[in-house]
C-alpha positions as CSV (number, residue, x, y, z in Angstrom):
1,M,171.7,59.6,0.3
2,E,169.7,61.0,3.2
3,R,166.6,61.5,0.5
4,S,166.7,58.1,-0.6
5,I,166.5,56.7,2.8
6,R,163.8,59.1,3.6
7,E,161.6,57.9,0.5
8,A,162.3,54.7,1.8
9,N,161.0,55.3,5.2
10,D,158.2,57.0,3.7
11,L,157.1,54.4,1.7
12,M,157.8,51.6,4.2
13,E,155.4,54.0,6.4
14,V,153.2,53.8,3.6
15,S,153.2,50.0,3.3
16,R,153.0,49.8,7.0
17,E,149.7,52.2,7.2
18,Q,148.2,49.9,3.9
19,L,149.2,46.9,5.6
20,E,147.5,47.8,9.0
21,V,144.3,48.9,6.7
22,M,144.2,45.4,5.1
23,R,144.4,43.8,8.5
24,R,141.6,45.7,9.9
25,Q,139.5,45.1,7.0
26,A,140.5,41.3,7.3
27,D,139.2,41.1,11.1
28,E,135.9,42.9,10.4
29,A,135.6,40.3,7.5
30,L,136.2,37.3,9.8
31,E,134.0,38.8,12.6
32,Q,131.2,39.1,9.5
33,A,131.4,35.9,8.7
34,E,131.3,34.6,12.0
35,R,128.1,36.3,12.6
36,M,126.6,35.0,9.6
37,N,127.7,31.5,10.6
38,E,126.0,32.4,13.8
39,L,122.7,33.7,12.2
40,L,122.4,30.3,9.7
41,G,122.9,28.2,12.7
42,R,119.6,29.7,14.4
43,V,118.4,29.5,11.1
44,V,118.9,26.0,10.9
45,R,117.7,25.3,14.5
46,L,114.3,27.3,13.7
47,T,113.4,25.3,11.0
48,E,114.2,21.6,12.2
49,P,110.9,21.8,14.1
50,L,109.3,22.9,11.3
51,E,110.9,20.3,8.7
52,R,110.2,17.6,11.4
53,A,106.4,19.2,11.4
54,Q,106.1,18.5,8.1
55,R,107.4,14.7,8.1
56,G,104.5,14.5,10.8
57,G,102.1,16.4,8.6
58,E,102.9,14.1,5.9
59,F,102.9,10.8,8.1
60,V,99.8,11.8,9.6
61,A,98.2,12.5,5.9
62,E,99.6,9.2,4.8
63,G,97.7,7.4,8.0
64,L,94.4,9.5,7.7
65,K,94.6,8.1,3.1
66,R,94.8,4.2,4.9
67,A,92.3,4.9,7.4
68,I,89.6,6.7,4.9
69,F,90.7,4.0,2.7
70,G,90.7,0.8,4.9
71,A,87.2,2.3,6.1
72,E,85.9,2.0,2.7
73,Q,87.3,-1.3,1.9
74,A,86.0,-2.5,5.9
75,A,82.3,-1.0,4.6
76,A,82.7,-3.0,1.5
77,H,83.5,-6.1,3.7
78,A,80.6,-5.3,6.0
79,E,78.0,-5.1,2.8
80,E,79.1,-8.0,1.5
81,A,79.1,-9.9,4.9
82,A,75.6,-8.3,5.3
83,E,74.3,-9.7,1.9
84,E,75.8,-12.9,2.9
85,A,73.9,-13.2,6.0
86,E,70.5,-12.0,4.5
87,K,71.1,-15.1,2.4
88,A,71.9,-17.2,4.8
89,V,68.7,-16.1,6.7
90,E,66.7,-16.9,3.6
91,Q,68.0,-20.2,3.6
92,A,67.5,-21.2,7.0
93,Q,64.3,-19.7,6.6
94,E,63.7,-21.8,3.6
95,A,65.1,-24.5,5.6
96,A,62.9,-24.1,8.5
97,A,60.0,-24.1,6.3
98,D,60.8,-27.3,4.7
99,A,61.4,-28.7,8.2
100,G,57.9,-27.5,8.9
101,D,56.6,-29.0,5.6
102,L,58.2,-32.6,6.6
103,E,56.7,-32.4,10.7
104,A,53.0,-31.8,8.7
105,E,53.4,-34.7,6.6
106,R,54.7,-37.1,9.5
């Protein structure tokens, strides 16, 4: 009977040791998970400005695209306006010439 009690005590001691090892492993795993979480938080904080810069770059690129194409449209409108102005000058010159002819006839 003493032998059975001794064997039971030995088994309980081995079980306690195994539980202690498992507890230490769980603690180490928890610490490692906390470190990983902290590192991931740092990565997120570091990438946020990059993401904002990328969005800002996309915004600037879109603005430049609008400015370039808007400038092209404005140039086209300016050319049309210049052509119309030239036509108006020609018409005014013709009208002035006609008026001069009328004055000469009087």
